[in-house]
C-alpha positions as CSV (number, residue, x, y, z in Angstrom):
1,X,-6.5,-19.0,29.6
2,X,-4.0,-18.0,32.3
3,X,-4.1,-14.8,34.2
4,X,-3.0,-11.9,32.0
5,X,-0.6,-9.6,33.8
6,X,-1.1,-6.8,31.4
7,X,-4.9,-6.3,32.0
8,X,-4.3,-4.1,35.1
9,X,-1.8,-2.0,33.2
10,X,-4.2,-1.6,30.3
11,X,-6.9,-0.6,32.7
12,X,-4.6,2.0,34.2
13,X,-3.8,3.3,30.7
14,X,-7.5,3.6,30.0
15,X,-7.9,5.7,33.1
16,X,-5.2,8.1,31.9
17,X,-2.0,7.0,33.7
18,X,0.8,7.8,31.3
19,X,3.3,5.5,33.0
20,X,1.1,2.5,32.1
21,X,2.1,3.1,28.4
22,X,5.8,2.9,29.3
23,X,5.1,-0.5,30.9
24,X,3.1,-1.7,27.9
25,X,5.8,-0.5,25.5
26,X,8.5,-2.3,27.5
27,X,6.5,-5.6,27.3
28,X,5.3,-5.3,23.7
29,X,8.3,-3.7,21.9
30,X,9.7,-7.0,20.9
31,X,6.3,-8.0,19.3
32,X,6.3,-4.7,17.3
33,X,9.7,-5.5,15.7
34,X,8.8,-9.2,15.3
35,X,5.8,-8.3,13.2
36,X,7.9,-5.8,11.3
37,X,10.6,-8.5,10.5
38,X,8.0,-11.1,9.5
39,X,5.6,-9.0,7.4
40,X,6.7,-5.5,6.3
41,X,10.4,-5.1,6.7
42,X,11.0,-4.7,2.9
43,X,8.4,-1.9,2.6
44,X,8.9,0.3,5.7
45,X,11.7,1.3,7.9
46,X,11.8,0.0,11.5
47,X,11.4,3.5,12.9
48,X,8.3,4.2,10.9
49,X,6.9,0.8,11.8
50,X,7.6,1.5,15.4
51,X,5.6,4.7,15.2
52,X,2.7,2.8,13.5
53,X,3.0,0.2,16.2
54,X,2.5,2.8,18.9
55,X,-0.6,4.1,17.2
56,X,-2.0,0.6,17.0
57,X,-1.2,0.2,20.7
58,X,-3.1,3.3,21.6
59,X,-6.1,2.1,19.6
60,X,-5.9,-1.4,21.2
61,X,-5.8,0.1,24.7
62,X,-8.8,2.2,24.0
63,X,-10.8,-0.7,22.6
64,X,-9.7,-3.6,24.9
65,X,-12.3,-4.9,27.4
66,X,-10.6,-5.1,30.7
67,X,-13.7,-6.3,32.6
68,X,-14.2,-9.6,30.7
69,X,-11.3,-10.0,28.3
70,X,-11.7,-12.8,25.7
71,X,-8.0,-13.0,25.0
72,X,-4.7,-11.8,26.5
73,X,-3.9,-8.3,25.7
74,X,-0.6,-9.2,24.0
75,X,-2.5,-11.6,21.7
76,X,-5.1,-8.9,20.9
77,X,-2.3,-6.4,20.2
78,X,-0.2,-8.7,18.0
79,X,-3.3,-9.6,16.0
80,X,-4.2,-6.0,15.5
81,X,-0.6,-5.2,14.5
82,X,-0.5,-8.1,12.0
83,X,-3.7,-6.9,10.5
84,X,-2.4,-3.4,10.2
85,X,0.8,-4.7,8.4
86,X,-1.4,-6.7,6.0
87,X,-3.5,-3.6,5.3
88,X,-0.4,-1.6,4.5
89,X,0.9,-4.3,2.1
90,X,-2.5,-4.5,0.4
91,X,-2.8,-0.8,0.1
92,X,0.7,-0.8,-1.5
93,X,-0.3,-3.3,-4.2
94,X,-3.8,-2.1,-5.1
95,X,-4.4,-1.0,-8.7
96,X,-6.3,2.0,-7.5
97,X,-3.4,3.1,-5.3
98,X,-1.0,2.7,-8.2
99,X,-3.3,4.6,-10.5
100,X,-3.6,7.4,-8.0
101,X,0.1,7.6,-7.3
102,X,1.4,7.5,-10.8
103,X,-1.2,9.1,-13.0
104,X,-3.6,11.3,-11.1
105,X,-1.2,12.9,-8.6
106,X,-0.8,16.6,-9.1
107,X,2.5,16.6,-7.2
108,X,3.8,13.8,-9.5
109,X,3.1,15.9,-12.6
110,X,4.8,19.0,-10.9
111,X,7.9,16.9,-10.2
112,X,7.9,15.6,-13.8
113,X,7.1,12.0,-12.7
114,X,4.2,10.5,-14.4
115,X,4.9,6.8,-14.9
116,X,7.1,4.3,-13.2
117,X,9.0,2.7,-16.0
118,X,9.4,-0.9,-14.9
119,X,7.8,-4.3,-14.9
120,X,7.3,-7.1,-12.4
121,X,8.9,-9.6,-14.8
122,X,12.5,-10.0,-15.7
123,X,11.7,-12.4,-18.6
124,X,13.7,-11.0,-21.5
125,X,11.2,-12.4,-24.1
126,X,8.3,-10.6,-22.4
127,X,10.3,-7.3,-22.2
128,X,11.2,-7.4,-25.9
129,X,7.6,-8.1,-26.8
130,X,6.3,-5.3,-24.6
131,X,8.9,-2.8,-26.0
132,X,8.1,-3.8,-29.6
133,X,4.3,-3.5,-28.9
134,X,4.7,0.0,-27.5
135,X,6.8,1.1,-30.4
136,X,4.8,-0.4,-33.3
137,X,1.3,-0.8,-32.2
138,X,-1.4,1.7,-33.0
139,X,-3.5,1.8,-29.8
140,X,-6.4,3.9,-30.9
141,X,-7.6,6.0,-33.7
142,X,-8.8,9.1,-31.7
143,X,-6.4,11.9,-30.9
144,X,-7.8,12.1,-27.3
145,X,-6.8,8.5,-26.6
146,X,-3.4,8.9,-28.1
147,X,-2.8,11.9,-25.8
148,X,-4.0,10.0,-22.8
149,X,-1.8,7.0,-23.7
150,X,1.3,9.2,-24.0
151,X,0.3,10.7,-20.6
152,X,0.0,7.3,-19.0
153,X,3.4,6.2,-20.4
154,X,5.0,9.4,-19.0
155,X,6.0,10.7,-22.4
156,X,3.9,13.8,-22.5
157,X,1.8,15.7,-19.9
158,X,-1.9,15.8,-20.5
159,X,-3.0,19.3,-21.8
160,X,-6.7,18.8,-22.2
161,X,-8.7,17.8,-19.2
162,X,-10.9,14.7,-19.6
163,X,-13.3,13.4,-17.0
164,X,-11.9,11.0,-14.4
165,X,-14.2,8.2,-15.7
166,X,-13.0,8.8,-19.3
167,X,-9.3,8.6,-18.2
168,X,-10.1,5.3,-16.4
169,X,-11.7,3.9,-19.6
170,X,-8.6,4.9,-21.6
171,X,-6.3,3.4,-19.0
172,X,-8.3,0.2,-19.2
173,X,-8.0,0.1,-23.0
174,X,-4.3,0.7,-22.8
175,X,-3.8,-2.1,-20.2
176,X,-5.9,-4.5,-22.4
177,X,-3.8,-3.7,-25.4
178,X,-0.5,-4.3,-23.5
179,X,-1.9,-7.5,-22.0
180,X,-2.9,-8.7,-25.5
181,X,0.5,-8.0,-26.9
182,X,2.3,-9.8,-24.0
183,X,0.1,-12.9,-24.3
184,X,0.4,-13.1,-28.1
185,X,2.3,-16.1,-29.3
186,X,5.9,-15.6,-30.4
């Protein structure tokens, strides 16, 4: 490993010199936008990513060992930045995040938005099957589940309050019924 020219600058930043951050930003700004271009450009604007990159830079400066560094600071920073981008993408695609955003959000219900009506497939056959299943399939016999299913689909707001666990069970049953209808042979 060659001599890292940024270690003294990082050490100065750790001691509280504000100008050291300007030097670090000057040297690492390209890396911030490179990671944005490679990993997260479709999900976040460049300005928002730049702000996140500066937050990651501050955390990296605080945690970096300037006495006995095991890697160059730029490598350490780019790795942390890539991991942060990966975390943001994972958080975007988690089922729990989708559930919280679309169904359980109070602000979504206040805005009249309960369910994103879309699919990740553009296969016309699957879309027809899904629409047919939703129109003609009886999902459950209980009135409570029917109300919850209408709530999940964004047709009607939920008037009675069920426990969070109960709603999760109902959501699971609805997903299972949809999945069964999609996978059914034509």
